[in-house]
C-alpha positions as CSV (number, residue, x, y, z in Angstrom):
1,X,-21.2,10.3,-14.2
2,X,-20.9,9.9,-10.4
3,X,-17.7,10.3,-8.5
4,X,-17.6,6.6,-7.8
5,X,-17.9,5.8,-11.5
6,X,-15.0,8.2,-12.3
7,X,-12.8,6.5,-9.6
8,X,-13.3,3.1,-11.1
9,X,-12.3,4.3,-14.5
10,X,-8.9,5.6,-13.3
11,X,-6.0,3.5,-14.5
12,X,-4.5,1.3,-11.9
13,X,-1.0,-0.2,-11.5
14,X,0.4,-2.7,-9.1
15,X,3.6,-2.2,-7.2
16,X,5.6,-4.9,-5.3
17,X,7.5,-3.7,-2.3
18,X,10.1,-5.5,-0.2
19,X,9.6,-5.1,3.6
20,X,11.8,-5.6,6.6
21,X,11.2,-5.7,10.3
22,X,7.8,-7.5,10.4
23,X,7.8,-10.3,13.0
24,X,4.1,-11.1,13.6
25,X,0.5,-10.7,12.5
26,X,0.2,-7.4,14.3
27,X,3.1,-6.0,12.2
28,X,1.2,-7.1,9.0
29,X,-1.9,-5.2,10.2
30,X,0.1,-2.1,10.9
31,X,1.9,-2.1,7.5
32,X,-1.4,-2.9,5.7
33,X,-3.1,0.0,7.5
34,X,-0.3,2.4,6.8
35,X,-0.3,1.5,3.1
36,X,-4.1,1.9,2.8
37,X,-3.9,5.3,4.4
38,X,-1.9,6.7,1.4
39,X,-4.1,8.6,-1.0
40,X,-4.5,6.7,-4.2
41,X,-4.1,3.2,-2.8
42,X,-6.9,1.1,-3.9
43,X,-5.8,-2.2,-2.3
44,X,-2.9,-3.6,-0.3
45,X,-1.8,-7.1,0.6
46,X,1.0,-7.7,3.0
47,X,2.7,-11.1,3.4
48,X,4.6,-11.8,6.6
49,X,6.4,-14.9,5.3
50,X,7.8,-13.3,2.1
51,X,8.2,-9.9,3.7
52,X,6.5,-8.3,0.6
53,X,3.6,-6.1,0.0
54,X,1.5,-5.9,-3.2
55,X,-0.2,-2.5,-3.6
56,X,-2.7,-1.5,-6.2
57,X,-2.8,2.2,-6.8
58,X,-5.0,4.4,-8.9
59,X,-3.8,7.5,-10.8
60,X,-0.4,9.0,-10.0
61,X,-1.0,10.1,-6.4
62,X,0.7,7.1,-4.7
63,X,4.2,6.1,-5.8
64,X,7.0,4.1,-4.3
65,X,8.3,7.1,-2.3
66,X,4.9,7.8,-0.7
67,X,4.4,4.1,0.1
68,X,7.9,3.8,1.6
69,X,7.4,6.9,3.8
70,X,4.1,5.4,5.1
71,X,5.9,2.1,5.9
72,X,8.7,4.0,7.7
73,X,6.2,6.1,9.7
74,X,4.6,2.8,10.9
75,X,8.1,1.7,12.1
76,X,9.2,-0.7,9.4
77,X,11.5,-0.5,6.4
C-alpha cells in the first residue's frame, strides 16, 4: 500500500470553529492558509459572513488547540 493510500484510509472528523476579527477577503485567505498549515488538516473552509471555519482533520494530530493557536498566530481569534 502506498503512503497516499494509507493517508486516505485515516479516519477524518470535522470541526466547526467560531472566528473573530476577520473584516475582508484577505483575512479569510490568511485564516484559511493558517489552518491548512497545521499538520493533519485535510481541508478548511472559512466564511467571512458567518465568522466560522469548517475544518476536516485526519488522525489525531490536529485538534481545536492546535487550530486555535494557528488562527491566533495569523492575528485572529
